[in-house]
N, C-alpha and C positions, 0 to 999 in steps of 0.2 A: 044967132044971136042971142046971148044969152040975159036970163029974165033973172028977175027978183025969186021967183019961181024955184032956179038953178042955183041961185047962192051958198047954199048948206054945205049941199052937197059937193060943191068945190072948194068949200073949204073944209070938209073933212077929206078929200082926195089930197090935196094937198099938204093936211097933216099927216094922214100916213106915209104919205113920199118923203116930208122929212123924216121922221121917225126910222124910216129904212136907211136913207143915205148915212143919219149918224152912227146903227149902228155898223154900218159896213165901214165908217169910218176908223171905229174902237176897236174893230177887229182887224183890222188892216195895222193899225196900232201899234196891236199885241205882238202879232205875226212879227212886223222887223224887228222890235226886242228882243223878240230870241232867235231870230238869225243870229241878228249884231252879240247875241251869247255865246250863239254853238261856235263861229269862228271865231277861228285864234288870233291872239294881239300880234303876232309878227306871224311874217312869213316868207321860206328862203325862197331866192331866185326871183323871176320877174314879176308872181303874185303881189299883191298889193290889199289892201285893208278896203271893205268897204264900209263908206261913209253911214255915219247911225242915222238913220230918220228923223227925221221931224218929229215931236212927238207935239205938236202942236198943229201939224198940218192937216186941213180939212174941217178946223175949228171953226172956220172964219164966217160961212156962208153956207146955205143947206144946199144950192147949186155945187159951190166946189167940194162938199160931200157927198154927192150922187156920181159927178164926174172919179172920183178918187176912187169910189168903190167898185166903178166901172174898168178901172184898170187893173193889170195881173199884178199880183205882189213880187217883188224882187223875189226869185227862188240865193236859199244860202250857197255862201260858199264852201264847196268841200273842203275837209281839211287835205293838208299834205301829206303825203303818205310818209315820209321821214320822219312827222311826229308820232304816228300810231306805231312801229316799228318797236314794240317792246321786247321781241327777242334779240336786235339788235343791242340794242341799250343794256339788256344784261348780261350781252358777252362782252360789252367794254367792262363790265360793269367788274366781273370774274378776273382770277389772276392778275402776275402784274406785282409790285412790290406795295406795300403800306404805304397807308402819307406818314407823313414828320410828323403829325397829329394823332394818330392814333396810341390806343390806347394798350400800355405795357400787358400783355399776358401774363406776366408775372407780378403783378403787381397787388393781386387776392393774398399773396402769401408777405407782406409788408417786409418784403425784406431778405426773410432766410431762406435758407438753402438745405439742400438735403448733404446731411454730413458735418453741417455747421450749426452753431447757436447753440442756447442754452438745454433745446431739447434732443442733441447731435450724442449719437452714443457709439466711445470710442471703439473699433473695428468692426463698426457695422459699414460694410458698402450701400446695402441700401435698407430698402422697409421691410422688414418679414411678416408674412400675414400669418393669421393663425391656425393653418393647417399647414405652414413648415416649422412652427414650434414643437420642442418635444416637451413633453409631460411625464408623469408621473404618477399612479395612483395604487392602491393598496387596500381591498374592499373583504371585509370577515362579514361572509354570509352566513356564516354562525360560529359561534366559542360556547356552546352548551352541554350540561350534564343531563343525562339520562336514568329517570326512577322507574325501574322497574320489579316486580316480583319478586323472591325470594332473593332481594340483595343483590342483584345483576345487575349494579349500578354500572355506566360508564360514558367517559368523558370525549366529546367528539370536538371536531377543527372543521372549517371550509374555508380556503382562505383563495383569493385573486387576487394578483398584481400583475401591471403592467410596466414598461416605460417606451414609448415612442411619440410618431405624429399620426393623426387625424387618420392616416391612410396607411401606412406599416406600424408595429410593434410587436417588443417580444414579450409573451406572455407569461406569467407562470402559475399553475393550479396545483393546489395542495389539500388532498383531503387524506384524515388520519382518524384512529379512538384509541384510547387506552381503557383497561378494563384487567380488573384484578393487579394491579400495580406493574402493566407492561402492556408493552403496544401493540397492539393486536393486527391494526393492517394498518397499511399508509399506500397512499397514493400519490406521486408527484412526476408534474406532468409539462415539461419546456416547450414552449412552442411561439411560433412566430404567427403572426396573423396580419390579416390584407382583408381590406375593405374592399367588400363585390358591393354596394350600393350602402344608403344612409343606414339602414337596417341588419344590415350580417355582417360577419367576417368567416371571411376561412382561417383554420388553422392549422399549421404543419410541425413535428417535430416530434418528439421522444418522450416514452412513459416510465417510470420508473417504481415497479411493487417492491414496498417491506411489508414486513411481520412474520408474523410465523411461518416456519416452512424458508425454500430460497424464493429470493428476489429474482424479479422477474423486467428483460425490458421489452419495450416494444416500440413500433413506429407508429405511430399518431395522425390522425386527421380525417378533422370535424370540421362541421360549421357551428358558430354561435350566434343570438341574433334575438328581435322583436319579430314575433309574426305577428299577424292580421287579429285585432282585438285585442290587442295587447297585453299578448302571451311568451314568454321567456322560455326559449326554448336553446338545449345545448346539447347537439349528436354529437359523437366523434366513435368511427372506425379504427379498433388496434391490429397490427399483426406483429408475433412475435417469431421464435424461434421455433424450429419444433414444426414448423406451419399451427401453431396457436392462432387464433384469432379472438376475437371481443369485439362487441359492441356496448355502449352506455349512450344510455337517454333522461334525459331531465328536463322538466316541464315547470313550469310554477307562474304563479299569477299574483298581481295584486290587488284586492281590493278595500277599496278606501272609505272604511266607514266615517272618517274624516278626516282632517289635512293631517294630522297627525295618527291616529288611529286607524290601524291596518291592518288586513286579516291576508296570511296568503298563505294559500292550498299548495304541496309540494309533492310529485309525484319523479321515484327515479327507480331505472331499472337498469340489472346487467345482464348481458346472454356473453357465452361462451362458448367457441367453436367446438374443444373438446375437452373432455375429462381430463383435469391436473389434477391426482390425487394429494400428493404433497403438499400443495396447497389449498386441499380439501374442498376443490372447488368443479361441480359436475358440468356436465354439457348445456345447452339451451340456455334457460330463463331459469338462473343462478342467484340470484338475488333481488329484489325489491321492497321497497318502502313508500307507504303515504303518511304525507303527513299536515296537520291544521296548526300552522303561531301567528299570533296576535302579539303585534308589538306597539308599541307608544315613542315614538317619535320626538324625544325631545330638542333634537336638530337632526339631520340628515345624516352625522355623521356620527350618534349614539343613539340606540332604538334599544333598548330592553326588551325583552319577550315571554312569554310560557305559550308553550302548546305542546298537542299530543301525536304520538306517532306510532304509525302501526309496520311491524317490518319483521321480514320475514326471508327464508329459505326454500327453493322449490328443485323439484330431482334428485337428485343425487348427491346435491349441496347439500340438502335435506338431511338425508343419507348419514351424512360425513357429519353432520353438524353431531346428530342425537348418536350416535357412536360418540363421541365426547362428549355426551354428557349434557351437552348443553339444549335448549327449545330453538325448536325451530324457527317457529312464528311466538312475539311477544307484543305486549300494548304498554308504552312507556309514556309517562310526561316528562315533556323536559322543560328545561330554564336555560335562560342564555344571553346572547347580546347580541348585535347587530354592528358593525363599525364601519367607515371607511373615513381615509385619508389622503 
């Protein structure tokens, strides 16, 4: 029998039970909503959609809440396998004909077609890339006057021209000098150049020497290009009649003091395999020169320069020069023009 003394304890127990039932009902309500959201809107075959849970169920009284809290929550309906088969969906999307309303793949050209319109070139069946065009260039490495002591002045030139594509081209090299109103020496090379890579070309052809003495013809093979650290190199070997051989090496470097003021050191060496007395050439290292030129580029195509150069003959070649009354070694000031177009 309950007494007045037990009334507060009974009231507290009733409040705890009521709170527990309400929290269980809330959890049940949220679980029902999550299950409904995870279930698909429509199903295939005999599967049917689960009815939506009553969001107000169990809110009427504590007893109803307690009963619903003790009942297990309904399990969510599993999604059909066909709805999750993404691989089959992708296979169905690939292949086949484009739909009637698909975008025209040529719409970006605004209706222009190859060989038609304002920009079409007559007689050109397709577009030509840069490495398929043929170009021509002529570069004057030096066109200068050299001033030496005792009036031994001279005029010299060094030219190189080419015509062709990026990979294959016809190359012409020409060097020579005048002194005392006559051609002292001249070397002309006709070569076929082929690109080995972005920095080096191989060259194969012929060389013709004219000037004092009989003319000489040579077969030529060499390489020309840009070495690491921006050194320009040109190395060519020659094979002539009678077992004559020769080798020419040239190296230069451009030091940019400013964008227009450029200092260029240059070294050139000539070697011969055997003596050639009629042309005053000895075997081994025959001739060499080292110079320093400072040019100002008004443009890349036009650059006057001044400089100083030390040139000389060596070995038996020096003996031939002295026998002819010349100087085997001399230092001269130079002034000239570098150009290309």
